[in-house]
C-alpha positions as CSV (number, residue, x, y, z in Angstrom):
1,M,23.7,84.6,8.1
2,A,24.7,84.3,4.5
3,Q,24.6,87.5,2.4
4,S,22.1,87.7,-0.4
5,R,23.6,88.1,-3.9
6,R,22.4,91.8,-3.9
7,E,24.0,92.5,-0.5
8,F,27.3,91.0,-1.6
9,L,27.2,92.9,-4.9
10,L,26.6,96.2,-3.2
11,N,29.2,95.6,-0.4
12,S,32.0,94.6,-2.7
13,A,31.3,96.6,-5.9
14,L,31.0,93.2,-7.7
15,F,31.4,92.2,-11.3
16,G,33.0,93.7,-14.3
17,A,31.5,93.4,-17.8
18,G,32.3,93.5,-21.5
19,A,28.9,94.6,-22.8
20,A,25.9,96.6,-21.6
21,L,23.5,94.4,-19.7
22,G,20.0,95.5,-19.2
23,L,18.0,95.0,-15.9
24,S,15.9,92.3,-17.5
25,S,19.0,90.2,-18.2
26,A,20.4,91.0,-14.7
27,S,17.2,89.6,-13.3
28,K,17.9,86.3,-15.0
29,V,21.3,86.1,-13.3
30,F,20.2,87.3,-9.8
31,G,16.5,86.9,-9.8
32,K,14.0,89.8,-9.9
33,N,14.2,90.5,-6.2
34,N,18.0,90.6,-6.2
35,A,18.8,92.4,-9.4
36,P,21.3,95.3,-8.9
37,S,20.3,98.9,-9.4
38,A,20.8,100.7,-12.7
39,S,23.6,102.8,-11.1
40,M,25.4,99.6,-9.9
41,L,25.0,98.1,-13.3
42,K,26.6,101.1,-14.9
43,Q,29.6,100.9,-12.5
44,A,29.9,97.1,-13.2
45,I,29.7,97.5,-16.9
46,A,32.4,100.2,-16.9
47,K,34.9,97.8,-15.3
48,K,35.0,95.3,-18.2
49,K,36.9,92.4,-16.7
50,N,39.3,90.4,-18.9
51,V,39.4,86.6,-19.0
52,V,42.5,84.3,-19.2
53,F,41.2,80.8,-19.9
54,I,43.7,78.0,-19.3
55,A,43.0,74.4,-20.6
56,I,45.4,71.6,-19.6
57,D,45.4,68.3,-21.4
58,D,45.0,65.1,-19.4
59,L,45.4,66.8,-16.0
60,R,43.7,64.9,-13.2
61,P,43.5,66.4,-9.7
62,E,47.2,65.5,-9.0
63,L,48.0,68.9,-7.5
64,G,49.0,70.3,-4.2
65,C,45.8,72.4,-3.9
66,Y,43.8,69.1,-4.3
67,G,45.7,67.5,-1.5
68,H,48.3,65.5,-3.4
69,P,51.2,64.8,-1.0
70,M,53.9,64.6,-3.7
71,V,53.1,66.6,-6.8
72,K,54.8,70.0,-6.8
73,S,52.5,72.6,-8.4
74,P,53.2,75.9,-6.5
75,N,51.9,78.2,-9.1
76,I,48.5,76.5,-9.6
77,D,48.3,76.2,-5.8
78,A,48.8,80.0,-5.6
79,L,46.1,80.5,-8.2
80,A,43.8,78.3,-6.1
81,R,44.4,80.5,-3.1
82,S,43.2,83.5,-5.1
83,G,39.9,82.0,-6.1
84,V,37.6,79.0,-5.9
85,V,38.6,75.3,-6.0
86,F,35.9,73.0,-7.2
87,E,36.7,69.8,-5.4
88,R,34.2,67.7,-7.4
89,S,34.1,68.9,-11.0
90,Y,33.3,66.4,-13.8
91,C,33.7,66.3,-17.5
92,Q,31.0,65.0,-19.8
93,Q,33.1,62.6,-21.8
94,A,36.7,61.5,-20.8
95,V,38.5,62.1,-24.1
96,C,39.9,65.3,-25.6
97,A,37.7,66.4,-28.5
98,P,34.3,65.6,-26.9
99,T,35.0,67.1,-23.5
100,R,36.4,70.3,-25.1
101,A,33.4,70.6,-27.5
102,S,31.1,70.1,-24.5
103,L,32.7,72.7,-22.3
104,L,33.2,75.3,-25.1
105,T,29.6,75.1,-26.2
106,G,27.9,74.5,-22.8
107,R,26.3,71.4,-24.2
108,R,26.5,67.7,-23.6
109,P,27.9,65.1,-26.0
110,D,24.5,63.8,-27.0
111,T,23.7,67.3,-28.1
112,T,27.0,68.1,-29.8
113,K,27.1,64.6,-31.4
114,I,30.9,64.7,-30.9
115,Y,32.1,61.4,-29.5
116,D,35.4,61.0,-31.4
117,L,38.5,63.0,-32.2
118,K,37.7,63.6,-35.9
119,T,34.5,65.5,-35.9
120,H,34.6,69.3,-36.1
121,I,32.0,71.2,-34.0
122,R,30.7,73.0,-37.1
123,T,30.0,69.7,-38.8
124,T,27.3,68.7,-36.2
125,M,26.4,72.2,-35.0
126,P,27.2,74.7,-37.8
127,N,25.4,77.7,-36.1
128,V,26.5,77.1,-32.5
129,V,27.9,80.0,-30.6
130,T,31.0,78.9,-28.7
131,L,32.3,80.4,-25.4
132,Q,35.0,82.4,-27.1
133,Q,32.6,83.5,-29.8
134,H,30.0,84.7,-27.3
135,F,32.6,86.9,-25.7
136,K,33.7,88.2,-29.1
137,N,30.1,88.9,-30.0
138,N,29.8,91.0,-26.9
139,G,32.7,93.3,-27.4
140,Y,35.7,91.3,-26.3
141,F,38.9,90.8,-28.3
142,S,39.1,87.0,-28.5
143,E,42.5,85.4,-29.0
144,G,43.4,81.7,-28.8
145,M,46.6,79.7,-28.9
146,G,47.5,76.1,-28.2
147,K,45.0,73.2,-27.8
148,L,41.6,74.7,-26.9
149,F,39.4,72.6,-29.2
150,H,41.1,69.4,-30.4
151,S,44.4,69.9,-32.2
152,G,43.8,70.7,-35.9
153,Y,40.0,71.3,-35.3
154,E,40.1,74.9,-34.0
155,D,37.2,77.2,-34.8
156,P,38.0,80.4,-36.7
157,A,34.6,82.0,-35.8
158,S,35.6,81.9,-32.1
159,Y,38.5,84.4,-32.5
160,S,39.2,88.0,-33.4
161,I,42.5,87.0,-35.0
162,P,43.6,83.6,-36.4
163,H,44.2,81.0,-33.7
164,R,47.9,80.1,-33.3
165,Y,49.8,76.9,-32.3
166,P,53.3,76.8,-30.8
167,Y,53.7,73.5,-32.6
168,D,52.7,71.5,-35.6
169,K,48.9,71.4,-35.5
170,S,48.9,67.8,-36.5
171,G,49.6,67.1,-32.8
172,A,52.8,65.1,-33.3
173,E,54.9,65.7,-30.2
174,K,58.6,66.7,-30.8
175,Y,61.4,65.1,-28.7
176,A,64.6,66.7,-27.6
177,L,67.1,63.9,-27.6
178,P,68.7,63.0,-31.0
179,E,68.0,59.3,-30.6
180,N,64.3,59.9,-30.0
181,I,64.0,62.3,-32.9
182,K,65.6,59.7,-35.2
183,L,63.4,57.0,-33.9
184,Q,60.3,59.1,-34.5
185,S,61.3,60.2,-37.9
186,E,62.0,56.6,-39.0
187,G,58.6,55.5,-38.1
188,G,58.2,54.7,-34.5
189,K,54.8,53.3,-33.7
190,V,51.4,54.2,-35.0
191,S,48.5,54.5,-32.6
192,S,45.5,52.3,-33.0
193,T,41.7,52.5,-32.6
194,D,40.4,49.7,-30.4
195,K,37.5,49.0,-28.0
196,G,36.0,52.5,-28.3
197,E,39.2,54.4,-27.9
198,D,39.5,57.0,-30.6
199,T,43.2,57.7,-31.1
200,E,44.7,59.0,-34.3
201,R,46.5,56.5,-36.5
202,S,48.5,59.1,-38.4
203,R,50.9,60.1,-35.6
204,M,54.3,58.4,-35.5
205,R,55.4,58.0,-31.9
206,G,58.7,57.4,-30.1
207,P,59.2,56.5,-26.4
208,S,56.6,57.3,-23.8
209,T,59.0,59.3,-21.6
210,E,62.0,61.6,-22.1
211,S,64.2,63.6,-19.7
212,A,66.6,66.1,-21.4
213,D,68.7,68.9,-19.9
214,V,67.2,71.6,-22.2
215,P,65.4,74.9,-21.7
216,D,61.6,75.1,-21.3
217,N,61.1,76.5,-24.8
218,T,62.5,73.4,-26.3
219,F,59.0,72.0,-25.9
220,E,55.6,73.2,-27.0
221,D,54.3,74.4,-23.6
222,G,57.4,76.5,-23.0
223,R,56.8,78.2,-26.4
224,L,53.2,78.7,-25.6
225,A,54.0,80.5,-22.4
226,E,56.3,82.9,-24.4
227,M,53.5,83.5,-26.9
228,A,51.0,84.2,-24.1
229,I,53.4,86.7,-22.5
230,E,53.9,88.4,-25.8
231,S,50.1,88.6,-26.3
232,L,49.5,90.0,-22.8
233,G,52.1,92.7,-23.4
234,R,50.4,93.7,-26.6
235,L,46.9,93.6,-25.0
236,A,48.1,95.7,-22.1
237,T,49.7,98.3,-24.4
238,K,46.5,98.5,-26.4
239,A,44.5,99.0,-23.2
240,K,46.7,101.9,-22.1
241,S,46.4,103.6,-25.5
242,E,42.6,103.7,-25.3
243,K,41.2,107.1,-24.5
244,D,38.1,108.1,-22.5
245,G,37.7,104.7,-21.0
246,E,37.0,103.0,-24.3
247,Y,38.8,99.8,-23.3
248,Q,38.1,96.6,-25.2
249,P,38.4,93.7,-22.7
250,F,40.1,90.5,-23.9
251,F,39.4,86.8,-23.7
252,L,42.7,85.0,-24.0
253,G,42.5,81.2,-24.4
254,L,45.6,79.1,-23.7
255,G,45.7,75.4,-24.3
256,F,48.7,73.5,-22.7
257,R,49.6,70.0,-23.9
258,K,51.3,68.5,-20.8
259,P,50.8,66.2,-19.0
260,H,49.5,64.5,-22.1
261,L,51.6,61.6,-23.5
262,P,54.5,61.4,-24.2
263,F,55.7,62.4,-20.7
264,I,58.6,64.6,-21.8
265,A,59.8,67.6,-19.9
266,P,63.1,69.3,-19.1
267,K,65.3,67.3,-16.7
268,K,65.0,69.9,-13.9
269,Y,61.3,69.0,-13.5
270,W,62.2,65.2,-13.3
271,D,64.7,66.1,-10.6
272,L,62.0,67.4,-8.4
273,Y,60.9,63.8,-7.6
274,D,62.5,60.8,-6.1
275,R,61.2,57.9,-8.2
276,S,61.9,55.3,-5.4
277,K,59.4,57.1,-3.2
278,I,56.5,57.1,-5.7
279,P,53.9,54.6,-4.4
280,L,52.6,51.9,-6.7
281,P,48.9,52.2,-7.6
282,Y,46.2,49.7,-6.8
283,P,46.8,47.0,-9.4
284,L,43.6,44.9,-9.5
285,H,40.4,45.4,-11.6
286,P,37.4,46.3,-9.5
287,K,35.8,43.1,-8.3
288,N,32.7,42.2,-10.3
289,A,33.1,45.0,-12.8
290,P,32.0,44.1,-16.4
291,D,34.4,44.0,-19.3
292,L,32.6,47.0,-20.9
293,A,33.9,49.2,-18.1
294,F,37.5,49.0,-19.3
295,A,39.5,50.2,-22.3
296,S,42.6,48.6,-23.8
297,W,44.7,51.7,-23.3
298,G,45.9,51.7,-26.9
299,E,46.9,55.3,-26.6
300,L,49.8,54.3,-24.3
301,R,50.6,51.2,-26.3
302,S,51.3,53.3,-29.4
303,Y,54.7,54.3,-27.9
304,T,57.8,52.3,-28.8
305,D,58.8,51.3,-25.2
306,I,55.3,49.9,-24.3
307,P,54.4,46.3,-25.0
308,D,51.5,45.6,-27.4
309,V,49.8,43.3,-24.9
310,G,50.0,42.6,-21.2
311,K,50.5,44.7,-18.0
312,L,53.4,46.9,-17.2
313,D,56.0,45.9,-14.6
314,E,56.7,48.0,-11.5
315,V,59.8,49.7,-13.0
316,K,57.9,51.0,-16.0
317,T,54.9,51.9,-13.9
318,R,57.0,54.1,-11.6
319,E,58.8,55.6,-14.6
320,L,55.5,56.7,-16.2
321,I,54.1,58.1,-13.0
322,H,57.4,60.0,-12.5
323,G,57.1,61.4,-16.0
324,Y,53.5,62.5,-15.4
325,Y,54.5,64.3,-12.3
326,A,57.4,66.0,-14.0
327,C,55.1,67.2,-16.8
328,V,52.6,68.6,-14.3
329,S,55.4,70.6,-12.6
330,F,56.6,71.7,-16.1
331,V,53.2,73.1,-17.1
332,D,52.8,74.6,-13.6
333,A,56.0,76.5,-14.2
334,Q,54.7,77.9,-17.5
335,I,51.5,79.0,-15.7
336,G,53.6,80.7,-13.1
337,K,55.3,82.8,-15.8
338,I,51.9,83.9,-17.1
339,M,50.7,84.8,-13.7
340,A,53.9,86.8,-13.0
341,E,53.3,88.7,-16.3
342,L,49.7,89.5,-15.4
343,D,51.0,90.9,-12.1
344,R,53.8,92.9,-13.8
345,L,51.3,94.4,-16.2
346,D,48.9,95.2,-13.4
347,L,46.2,93.1,-15.1
348,R,45.4,90.6,-12.3
349,K,43.1,93.1,-10.5
350,N,40.8,93.2,-13.5
351,T,41.1,89.6,-14.9
352,V,39.1,86.5,-14.3
353,I,41.4,83.4,-14.5
354,V,40.0,79.9,-15.3
355,L,42.1,76.8,-15.1
356,W,40.8,73.3,-15.9
357,G,42.0,69.9,-16.9
358,D,40.0,68.4,-19.8
359,H,39.5,65.0,-18.1
360,G,41.1,62.6,-15.7
361,W,43.6,59.9,-16.4
362,K,44.5,56.5,-15.0
363,L,48.1,56.2,-13.8
364,G,48.2,52.4,-13.5
365,E,45.2,52.0,-11.2
366,Y,43.6,48.7,-11.9
367,S,46.8,48.1,-14.1
368,E,45.0,50.3,-16.6
369,W,46.2,53.6,-18.2
370,S,44.9,56.6,-20.1
371,K,41.2,57.7,-20.1
372,H,38.3,56.4,-22.3
373,T,36.1,55.1,-19.4
374,N,33.4,56.2,-17.0
375,F,35.4,55.6,-13.9
376,E,35.8,58.3,-11.3
377,L,39.5,58.5,-12.2
378,D,38.6,59.5,-15.8
379,T,35.7,61.8,-15.3
380,H,36.9,63.8,-12.3
381,A,39.2,66.7,-13.3
382,P,40.4,70.0,-11.7
383,L,38.6,73.3,-12.0
384,I,39.8,76.6,-10.5
385,I,38.3,80.0,-11.1
386,S,39.8,83.2,-9.7
387,D,37.8,86.4,-9.9
388,P,39.4,89.6,-8.5
389,D,36.1,90.8,-7.0
390,L,35.1,87.6,-5.3
391,P,36.2,85.9,-2.1
392,K,39.6,84.1,-2.2
393,G,40.6,80.7,-0.9
394,V,37.2,79.2,-1.3
395,R,36.7,75.5,-1.6
396,T,33.4,73.8,-2.5
397,N,32.4,70.1,-2.6
398,A,29.3,70.8,-4.7
399,L,28.9,68.5,-7.7
400,V,29.6,70.7,-10.8
401,E,30.1,69.9,-14.5
402,F,32.1,71.3,-17.3
403,V,29.0,72.4,-19.1
404,D,28.6,74.8,-16.2
405,V,31.7,76.8,-17.1
406,F,30.2,78.7,-20.0
407,P,27.2,80.1,-18.1
408,T,29.4,80.9,-15.1
409,L,31.8,83.0,-17.1
410,T,28.9,84.8,-18.7
411,D,27.6,85.7,-15.3
412,L,30.9,86.7,-13.9
413,C,31.6,89.1,-16.7
414,W,28.0,90.5,-16.9
415,L,27.4,89.3,-20.5
416,P,23.9,88.5,-21.7
417,P,23.2,84.7,-21.3
418,S,23.8,82.5,-24.3
419,E,20.9,80.3,-25.6
420,G,21.0,76.5,-25.4
421,M,23.1,76.1,-22.2
422,E,22.8,72.6,-20.7
423,G,24.7,73.6,-17.5
424,V,24.0,76.2,-14.8
425,S,26.0,79.1,-13.5
426,M,28.1,78.2,-10.5
427,M,28.3,81.8,-9.4
428,P,26.2,81.3,-6.2
429,L,28.9,78.8,-4.9
430,F,31.5,81.6,-4.9
431,T,29.9,83.2,-1.9
432,E,28.0,80.2,-0.5
433,P,30.3,77.1,-1.2
434,N,28.2,74.8,1.0
435,K,24.9,75.8,-0.7
436,P,22.7,72.8,-1.7
437,W,23.5,72.1,-5.3
438,K,23.2,69.5,-8.1
439,K,22.0,66.0,-7.2
440,A,24.3,64.4,-9.7
441,A,26.9,65.0,-12.4
442,F,26.5,63.2,-15.8
443,S,29.2,61.7,-18.0
444,Q,29.2,59.2,-20.9
445,F,31.6,57.2,-23.0
446,P,30.9,55.1,-26.2
447,R,32.2,51.6,-27.0
448,G,32.3,51.9,-30.8
449,K,29.1,53.1,-32.5
450,K,26.7,50.6,-31.1
451,I,27.1,50.9,-27.3
452,M,27.0,54.0,-25.1
453,G,27.9,54.0,-21.4
454,Y,26.0,56.5,-19.3
455,S,27.2,57.5,-15.8
456,I,26.0,59.6,-12.9
457,R,28.1,60.7,-9.9
458,T,25.9,61.4,-6.9
459,D,27.1,62.6,-3.5
460,Q,28.0,59.0,-2.5
461,Y,27.8,56.7,-5.5
462,R,28.9,56.3,-9.1
463,Y,26.3,54.4,-11.2
464,N,26.9,53.3,-14.8
465,E,24.7,51.7,-17.5
466,W,26.1,50.3,-20.8
467,I,23.3,50.6,-23.3
468,E,22.9,49.2,-26.8
469,V,22.2,52.3,-28.8
470,K,19.6,51.0,-31.2
471,S,17.5,48.7,-28.9
472,K,18.1,50.7,-25.7
473,D,18.8,47.4,-23.9
474,I,21.0,47.6,-20.8
475,L,24.0,45.4,-21.4
476,A,25.8,45.9,-18.1
477,R,25.6,48.0,-15.0
478,E,28.1,49.2,-12.4
479,L,27.7,50.7,-8.9
480,Y,30.5,52.0,-6.7
481,D,30.2,53.4,-3.2
482,L,32.8,56.2,-3.3
483,K,32.2,57.2,0.3
484,N,33.3,53.8,1.6
485,D,35.4,52.7,-1.4
486,P,36.9,55.8,-2.9
487,L,39.1,53.9,-5.4
488,S,36.1,51.8,-6.7
489,K,37.8,48.5,-5.9
490,E,34.4,46.7,-5.8
491,C,31.4,46.9,-8.1
492,I,28.4,46.3,-5.8
493,V,25.6,46.5,-8.4
494,D,24.4,42.9,-8.1
495,Y,24.3,42.6,-4.3
496,P,20.7,41.9,-3.2
497,E,20.9,44.5,-0.5
498,N,21.4,47.2,-3.1
499,K,18.4,46.3,-5.3
500,E,16.4,49.3,-4.2
501,L,19.4,51.6,-4.5
502,V,20.1,50.5,-8.0
503,A,16.5,51.0,-9.0
504,K,16.6,54.5,-7.6
505,L,19.8,55.4,-9.4
506,H,18.5,53.9,-12.6
507,E,15.5,56.3,-12.4
508,Q,17.8,59.2,-11.6
509,L,20.0,58.5,-14.6
510,K,16.9,58.1,-16.8
511,A,15.5,61.4,-15.6
512,G,18.6,63.1,-16.8
513,W,20.5,66.3,-16.0
514,Q,17.4,68.5,-16.1
515,A,16.1,66.7,-13.0
516,A,19.4,67.1,-11.1
517,K,19.7,70.9,-11.4
518,P,19.9,72.9,-8.1
């Protein structure tokens, strides 16, 4: 018989905290009948757990802990064994700035009004309290480095000290090989905005891949790991110097850039893979899918070795996939260094670790690349949370969303809830991973300013509607049976036998996320 939340709390001395939480707030987390005693709250509050919050750009679930047979990610896999792997976690919009704004505010894109790469969260929501800011407001030392919000659009109010980049905050990637540095400096290619893809025109780009025999800290993510290790040492020293238990917990946000384009990593990570053994992806567009479903992958075409039109051949396809895998292994190694430092400093026993990829990415499936769509490949992204006081090695197939991360961390660290959340705490799934949960996960993606694509992922299906924003007319629909067709090779929305199913899913999409809550 499953333990109640109260029973589990009492049996395992659960939950640290960064601020005093009254019984009334505890009841909101656990329910009135399961709220912990005042003495248990006092013990929990005294523990004051830290948070290490790791964001990874363009990371789809291409990891050993997600069952990938080839990708080598031993450090992320070890982290997964120490916590909970959310097998079916979904972003709310598959492009960098909107998904990060959504997760870091706990609100959906139609609330944040951030659909592009150029809008700062304070422009549309000047008074919003971000995730990092909520922890800071409740007694935490909040520090951030790397890409947490979109590059160049960080939020000073979220941090106790100024946010830092290990690179030029304009986002321009730096190559290692002299010929690529020269090519980039002389102009390279400029990215374009096309068919609803919002890429930045100002960045001059060289080739899409690079393998150089150089140390890790040649590149941004290697330097970010070094910065993180320096910060952890400083924070640990500060903790030891505190007297009478007056320890200020920390929230350390780390934003890694790889495996974002260009796929550049030290040669030793490329050497982990045999390119000839990399299987080619399914090359055809889903049968019957409307044109609005696809993007033109202008992000990849902005690199000098990629043609402006047409598909990529098998040689270039394998090279790009190889580069993606090398970058995953590169960033995995940096995370391993940070985990080792947490262990060396004896911080793991009192630190919640969160790791997430900001959205998925197409690696040649359908002969398409990048994100910018509502396909499962774009909206599905990894999420792992490790709490030292919770069960280890847990896996859940519950449908969860990135807007759920904010309220979950608030609960795990015993902070008062933040107002305006449009997700729900996933904490019950840590002890009951098979618990009935959300009926659907919601995502969206615009095509310019006049069309918005809305998408729901249910247990079996993905259903999309492309809507003219002003008239609310439905311009196109999609339906994929992910149980019987996991790669979405066929759009079955117009088949007569699915008429009732489409009507049901339409009503479910129309009812919105509020109606899908557990």
